[in-house]
N, C-alpha and C positions, 0 to 999 in steps of 0.2 A: 596518378599518385604512385609513389614507390611501394612495391608490394612487401618487401622485407628489409629491415635494417638489422645488421649484425654488428654488435658493439664489442670491440676487442681492446681491453686495456693492456698496455705494455709497460714494464718497468725493469730495465736491466736484464733482458732475456736474449741478448745477442746470439748465443749459441743455438737457441731454439726457435727464434723468430723466423728464420728462413723456412722451416717446415710449416709453421703457421701460415705464413704469407703464400707459400706455394699452394697450400690447400684452399685458401680463399680464392686464389686465381683460378684453380681448377673448377671450383663451384660457380664462379662468375660466368663460365661458358654455358651454363644451363638456363640463363636468364636473358631476356631481351634488354636492350639499352634502356636504362633508367628504372628497371624493375627491381634491382637489388642495390643496396649501398652497404659498404663496409666502413664503419666509423672506427678508425684506429686512434686510440687515445694514448698519447705518450705522457706517462706520469713522471716527467722530469728524469728521463734515463740519462746515464752518464757513461755507458760502456760501448757506445756505437750503435745502439738500437735505433736512435733517432735517425741516423743516416740510412739505415735499412728501410725505415718507414717513409722517408722522403722519396726514395726510389720507388717503393711500392705504390705510392700515391700516383706516380706517373704510369706505372706498368699494369696495375690491376684495375679493370673497369669498375667504376663505382666506388673506388677507395677515396676516403677523405681523412686527412690527419688533423687531429685536434691536440694541441700541446698544453701541458700544465707548466706554469712558471716555477712551481715548487711542488715537491712530492705531496700527494694528498691521500694515497692509499687506494685500494681497489674499489671501495664503496664510492668515493668521490669521483674516481675515473669512470665508473659505470654511469653515475648520475650525469657527468659531463656528456657522455655518449647519448643518454636519454634526451638531454636538452637539444642535441643536434639531430636526433632521429626524425625521419619523415615518413617511415614505413607504416603500412597498415598493420603489420606484425613486427615484433621485436624479438631478436634472439641475442644471446651472449656467447662469447668464447674467450678463454684466457690466452694471453700472449705466448705461453709456452705449450699450449695444447694444439690440436689440429682436428680438422673435419675431413671425413672421407669424401671422395668425389661423388657428387650427386646428392649429398646429405641434405643440403638446404632446399633443393628442389622437392625431395620427398617429404621433408618436414613441413614445408609450406602447403603442399598438396594435402597432407593429412589434416592440417589445421583448417584449411578451407572446407574440406569435406565434412569434418565434424562440427565446425562452427562454434566451438566452445570458447570460453574466456582464455584458458591456457591449456597447453598440451605438454605432457612430460614424456621423456624417452629413456631408454636404457643407455649405457655408455660402456666404454672399454677402458680399463685401467692398464697403463703401459709403464713397466719398469724395465728400461733397457729393451731387450727383445722379448721379455716375458709379458704376456697379456692375460688379463682376467676380465671376464664379462660381468658387469655389475648391473643387475636388473632393478628397475624401480619397484618398490615393494607394494605392488597392487596387481592382483591377479586378473581383474576385469579389464581386458584390453579392447581398444577400439570402440568403447562405449562411453557416452557422455554421462558424467557422474556429478553428484553434489560434493564440492570440496570439503564441506564440514563432515560428511560421512567418512572421509578418509583420514581423520585425525585420531580417532580412538580405534581399539582399546589402548589403555595406558601401558600395559605390560608388554605390548608387541610392537615391533617396528612397523610403521605405517608410512603412507605417502608423505606426510608432513615431516618425517625424519629424513627424507631424501631431498636435501636442501640445495643441490647443485643448480645454480641459476642457468648454467650453459646446457643443461640436459632438458631442453624444451624450447617452446616458442610461446609468445604472449601477445594477445590482441591489444591494439592501441587503446581501446576503451579502458583498459586497466591503467594505462599511463595517464589518460585524461582524468581518472579518478584519484591519481596520486598513489596507487598501490604498487607501482613498479619501482619507485625510488627507494634507494638504500639509505640507511641511517648514516649520515655524513660523519666522518671521524672514526668509525670503527675500522680497525686494521685487520681483524680476523673475526670469524663467525658472523660476518655481516649478513650472510644469507639466512641465518636462523630466524631472527624476528621477521625477516622479509617473507620467507615461505609460510610461516604461521599466519602472517597478515593475509596472504593470498588465500589460504585455505579457510580463513574466517570470513573474508569479505567478498571474494569472487562468487559468481553465480554458478559456474560450471567448469569442469575440466575433464580431461581424458588422458589415458596412457596408451602409447603405441610402442611396438617392438622394434623401433629403429635403433641401430647401434653405430651411428656414424660419427659420434664425438669420441675422441681419444684423449683421455686425461693422463698427462705425463706425471708419473710419480718419481720421487727421488731427486728432484731438481734442487741443487745446492742453494740457489738464491731464493727459493720459495719460502714464504713466511712460515709455512707449516714445518719447515726443517730448521728454523732458527729458534733460539731460546731467549730473545731479548724481551723487553718489557711490553712490546706491542702485542705479544701473545696473550697478555693478561686482559686484553680487550674482550675475550670471550665472556668474562664476568659481566661487563657492561651490556653485552649483547643479550645474555640470558636474563639479566635483571629487567631489561626492556621487554623481553618476550613475556616474562611472568606478569609484569605490571599491566601490559596491554591485555593479556588474556584474562586477568582478574576483573577487567571492566566489561568483558563480553557478556552478552545476554545468557550464554550457556556456561558461565564461569564455573559453576559447581561441577559440571561434567568434564570440562576441559582442563581445569587447573591441576588435577592430579597427574595428568599426562605431562604438562609443562614442568611441574616440580620434579617428577621422576627423571625426566630427560636431563634437567639441570644437574641433579645429583649424580647421574651417570657420567656426565661430562666433567664434573669436578673430580670424581674419582680417577678418570682417565688422565687428567693433568697432574694430579698428585702422585700417581704411580709412574709417570714418565721420567726420563732422565735428561731432557734437553736443557733444563735450566741450571745456571751456575748457583753455588750455595747461597749467595746474597739474595738472588731473585727467588730462590726456592722458599726462603723464609717469608718473603713478601707474599708469595703465592699461597702458602699455608694460612697466613693471617687473613688474607682477603677471602679465601675459600671458607674459612670458619665464619667470617662475618656474613658471607652470602647465605650459608646454611641457617644462620640465626635470623636473617631477614625474612626468610620464607615462612609461610604458615606452619607452625610446629606440628600440628596433627597431620598435615599433608606430607611433611618430611618423614615423620615416623611411619606413615603408611607406605611411602616410597621405599624406605630402608627395609621394612618388613617384607617387601615383595622381591628384594634382591637376594643374591646368594650371600652366604654368611661372611665370606671374606671381604667383599665390597662393603657390606653393611657395617662390619666391625671397623674398617678403616675410616669410614665417614663419621661414625659415632665417636671415634677417638679424636677426629679433627675438631668437631664441635658437637658435644652431646646435645641433642635436641630436647626441647621441653617435653614433658609428658603429654601423651595424646589426650585430647579432650574426649571423655567418654561419649559414646553415641550407641542410643539404643542399639644255476650251472651254466656254464658256457654253452651257447646254442651250437648245435651241430651244423657244419658247413654243408651247403648243398652240393650235389655231384656236379663236376665241371664238364662242360663241353670240350671235346678233344681239340677243336680248332681254337688256337689261342688268340687273344687280343693283346697287342703289344702297346704298353704305355711308356712313352718316352718323355722324360722330364727335362725341361730347359729353364734355367733361371737367368741366363744371359744371352745376348745376341750371338756370342761366340759359341755357346752350347748348342743353340738352334742351328747354326751354320755347320757345326761339326756333325750333328745328327743328319742334316740334309746331305752332306757329303758322304757319310757312311751309307745312307740309303742309295745314293747314286752309284756307289762302288759295290753294291750288292752285299754289304756286310750285315744288314739287318734281317735278311731272310724274308720269308713270306709269313703272313699272318692273316687271320680273318679280318682284322681291322688294325690300322696303325694310328694311334691317337697321340697327339702332342699335348702334354700337360704343361702349361706355362706357369711358372712360379716367380713372383716378384718378391725377392727376399731382402730388399733394402731395409735398413733399420726402421724407416718410416715409409712403407710401401705405398701408402695412400697419397703421397706427395711426389712420387717418382713414376714415370711411365713404365708399364710392363714391357717385357721384351717384344711381345707381338704388337705393341703400339709404336715401336720405333721404326724409323726409315730403314728400308732394306729387308724387312721381314716378309713383305708380300711375295717376293720371288721364291721364298722357301715354302710357302703355304701349300703348294700342290704336292709336296712329298708326304703329306699327312692327311688321313681321312677326315679327322675333326681336330679342332684346336679347343682345348678346355682350359679352365682357370682353376689352379690349385687355391689361389687366394679366395675366390668366391666359394669354394667348397668348404673351407675351414673358417671363413670370416665369422666373427671379428678377431679370431686368434691370429697370432703372428705366424705367417706361413713358413718362416725360416727357423723358428725357435720351438714350435709346438710339435710334440709327439703324443700319441694317445697312450693312456695307461694300458697295461697289458689286458686288464679285465674289460676295457672298453673297445679293444681292437675288433672283436667280432661284430659289435654293433656298427662300428665305422665301416667295416667291409660291406655290410648289408646296405648302409646308407649310400656309399659311393657307387656300389653296383646299380642301385636304383637310380641315383642321380645321373650317372653317365651311361645308363642303358647297357650295362655289360651282361646282364642276365646271369646265366650259370657258366659262361665261357671261362676257360683257363686264362690266366693273366701272366704275362711276362713283363718284367720291368727293365727299363734302360735308364739309369739314373747317374747323376754327377756326384758320386760319393754316397756311402751308406752309413757313415759315422755320425752324421748330423743332418739337419734340415729335412726337406721333403723326401729325400731318399731313405733316410732312417724311418720316417713316419710311414711311408708306403711299404717298406719292407716289413714293418710290424703289422700293418693292416692286412696285407696279403701274404700270410706266412708261408704259403705253398708256392709262391711265384719264383721262378728262376730269375737271377739278377745278372745284367750286364752293367758294368760301371765304365764311365768315360771320364777323361780329364782333358781340359781344354788348354792347359798351360804347363808350367814346370812342375805342378803338383804331382804329375805322374812319376817324377824322378825322386821324390821325397818319400820318407817312411809313412806308413799308415798312421794318421793322427790318432792318439789315444789308444784305448784298448777296445778293439772291435769284438763283439760277441761272436764266438766261433760258429754258433748256429746260423749267423748271418754271413760271416766270411766264407763259410764252406758252400753257400748257395751261389756265390759269384762265379760265373762261367768264364769271363774274359774281361780284359781291360782294354778299351779303345782309347787311342791317344794320337795326336797329330805328328809325332816324331820330330819334335823341335831340335833335339840334340842327336844327330845321327851317330850310331855306334854305342850309345849309352843305354843300357837296359833299364826300363822302369823298375822302381823298387816298391811302388804302391801295391799293397795286397800280396807281395811276394811271399809273406809268411804262410799264406793259404795256398800257395802253388798256383796262383791265377795267371794264365798265360796272357801276355800283352800282344795286341794286334794293332798295327799302325794303319790309320786312315790315310789313303794315298794323297800325296801332295797335289797331284793333278786334279783330284776331285775337289779338294779344298779350294784350289785356285779357280776352278770352274764355277763353284758356288759364289765366290767373291766377285768374279767377273760378271756373272749374271746380275747380282745385286747392284753392281756399279752402274750397269746400264739403266737401272730403274731410278737412280738417285739424281737429284739436281746437281748441276755443275757448280763447284765452289767458286769458280771464277779465277782460280790461281793460275799464274803463268807457268809455262813449261820450265821444269828444273827447280820448282819450289821445294823447300824442305818441309817435312811433317814433324810437328812437335806433339808428342803424346801426353795427354793429361793423366793425372793419377786418380785412382779410385779413392775418394775421401773416406770410405768406410773399410778399406782393406787393412789388414794387420800391418803396422809399421807406416801407415800413411802420415805424411807430414802435416802438422797443424798449420792453420792458415798463414801465420806470419812466416814460418820457415818455408812453406811452399812458395810464397811469393818471392822470397830471396833466392831459393834454389832455381826457380824458373827464370828469374831475372838473369842469373849467371848462365843458364843454358842459352837464353836468347843472345847474351853477349858472346858466347862461344860460337853461335851460328853466324853472328855478324863478323867476328874475327875470321871465320872460315870462308867468308865471301858471299854468304847467302843474304839476299835482300827481301825475298818473299817467303813467308812462313805460313803454313796451313796448321791451325790449331785444332787438334782432335780431342776435345774434352771428354771425360767419362760421362755417361748419361746421368749419373747421380751427383755430378759436381754442381754446387750452387752457382748461380749466375754471378754473384759478386766476386767469386774467386777467378772466374774467367775474365771479368772486367779488370782485375788487378794485373793479370798477365798482358792484357791488351794495352793497358796504360804503359807498362814497361816497354813493350814493343814499340809503341809510338815514340817514347823517349829515345830509343836507340835508332830511330829512323827506319824501322823495318815495316814492311807491308804485311799486316796480319790478316789472314782469311779464315773465317770460321764457317764450316759447312752448315747448311740449313738443317736443323734437327741434329740428333745424335747419330751420325752415320757410322756404321761398322768400319773399323780401321782397315780391315782386310779389303773392303770395297774401295776405300780411298787409295790403298796401295795399287790396286789394279787400274783404277781410273786415272790417277795422276802420274804413276810411275815416278815418284819423287826422286830428287837427286840425293836426298839423305833423310833418314828417319832417326829421331832421337827422343829422349824422354827418360822417365823413371820406370816405365812398365817393361821389365826385362823380358817377360814372355812375349809381348807384342813385338819387341825388338828382334827377338830370335825368329819369330814368325816372318817378319819382314826379310830377314837375312836368309833363313833356311828355306822357307816355302816360296817366297816371292822373288828371291834373287835381287834384293835391293841393298844398297849400302846402308848400314845401320851403325849407330854409335850410342853409347850410354853415358849418362852423367847424372850427378846428384844422387848416386846410389850409396854414398857413405852413410853410416849410422848418424842420424841427426843429433845435434847437441842435446836435445831434450831427453835422449835415450842412451847417452854415452856412459852413464853410470852402470848400465847393464851389459857393457861390452868387455870381452876378455880377449886381449891380444889382437884387437882389430876386428874380431868377429863377434857377432851377437852370441851371448851365452845361451847354452841349451839349444843351439841350432837356429838362432835367429827367430824370425817372426813365426815360422810354422812350427818350430820344435820346442818352444819354451816350456810347454806343458808335457813334453815327451821325455821323461827322465831316462827311459830305457832305450834311447836312440842308438847308442853304440851296440847294445845287445842285439837289437833288431838287425843292424847292419851285418854283424857277424853271422847271425842266423841266416840272413838272405844270401850271404856269400857261400855258406855251406850248402845252401840249396841250389847253387849254381846260377844265381841271377845276376852276378857281376857286382862290381864295387860302385857304390853311390859316390859320385864325385861332384865337385863344384863345377858349374857350367860357365863360369866367367869370373873375372877378377873384379874387385870392388875399387871404385875411385876413392882413394884414401886422402885425397888432397883437401878434404872438407866437403860439406854438403854443397853439391853443385860442382865443386872442383875448379870452376872457371875454364875447364877444357872439356873436350868431347873425346871419350875413349872408344876404341873400336870394340864392337860387340864380339862375344865369343865366336870364333870361327869366321870363315869367309862365306859369302853366298854359295849355296850348293852349286849354282851354275858356274862358279869360278873354279871349283875344285876339279 
């Protein structure tokens, strides 16, 4: 028998569905064949979601697609999934959310261990890169409880108010009793009568501290963000909740809670601004009718227990009948003089540069050298971490231990979170204990201190000296934003790969930070060693390499424009006489984007080779010694030319049509992608020149013939070997 069925409704969520599907695929690896099934319910999507699900059915083990012939809403879609479910346990997930790797394995293990009817978990709310941990409102964890005992008291948030169906797992016996089905036809608040039904009728439940479900907020297509008439279904949902509770054997105790919750939700909708004027009038009229339908004494009791502002608003909406009378900052410990060096890498390029710096003797000696890996992708749970990518194993021996920044701060976003100043000492104690640092002095080597893990660690370890490194062209740009001088003055040096010989780095120049170049021979040696460990892509001698773009980088092309630009690049390669092309996609690039490039290559009669796994491009350079390297990644093109002595050209670097409204005289306003937020860029340039750091110049010209240009332009400068 299938152990777990995961039901996932989808409705017009094409921008978000790839993250959801990747998370399901990652979780499927934890189960044997036939142990888990993913029931993907397509609720009559019209935006291309259906095509993604069709491919997912073939690629994800255990995936089954069920389609609606007309839109039915999330309640009907979940019921469709329940009809198809064969698992001993059932879980839910929404089509725009995602689950962390290993979540369903841990969820099933906890459910089987506790043996209760249903299990609830915490979850993480994600708005862009900002994350908030939301805990199930029940303090008794890992203990089997009576669901009825978790409904009251009426004036406090309890487990019955935590209605998220996807934050838990449910035994099949509840489905057999009809308790898992949702009320068909409800377009919103469908989980409110559902969760009350579970707490009234089920025999047992438990709460555990898993945080593997990520609830995406701020989705434009989400019904909670719209103001159409379907939002008024919350009234029908709560009418049903109150009606069913009034028939319960403990109605006298439970109804006050149900009525108070209904009143609070009515106030929430009345004070919102999502409805247009005509619908707001309908909303007020229906809310007034709902307040009058409920028992008057219970409504009065509920309003008396609320704050004065909410109670007054609800009384103005529908005056209820009269009530029926009835009788210091902790001190830091002294530090050991022998330092521990923490090196932070969020990309394979960063790890390779640190390894090359170690080989060149630039990192000095330390009691221990620890590599802290940070996966800072927008949805890191669906993208492999740098230490999980091909080519990392040869770098491993340069570091004493490899630690995970993501695991240390989970479930917070590793690239967006920084501790509050008052919390920093507590985090220092926690990380010293977690990583076994003891009282040793700490030195940090980070990729930037203005944001991300570097900023967080600089705050957590306030006495640690800082070395900063840059893997690409960012070394030659101004320091982003306004860096705290107390942090900037702690930076001892800037390590960089020297992509533009003769041009002095401008990054951190305002703090007088000296720049130190990592030798090219050390970088090439690291790449060559990694190349020997990687599988052969099978491309013939003289093939060209086409570099994919980072889909999350500033200025990245949207999917439609990307396919057109890369189509023109492939056409340019064909015109230049190339017939074999090795595609080097970015590790975070979705599979469907890569397939689009492959289709265009086939149409042009080109042989396209894609290396197994996301191989570092530097390793490909050393292994293939390609006849030409091209793409939109200018830093990687300069590395090919300057460090590896390869012919390189660029194309598709014009400002895309979707962003031309922000262009001045052919250049992006405010300094392009990196500098739009840096209003004082010119001032910093003048200050850096006065400090003797040289003039920041452009490293190459832009193809202005349009996105893609239809031609390949020579990269800035010739290969160093040719000079």
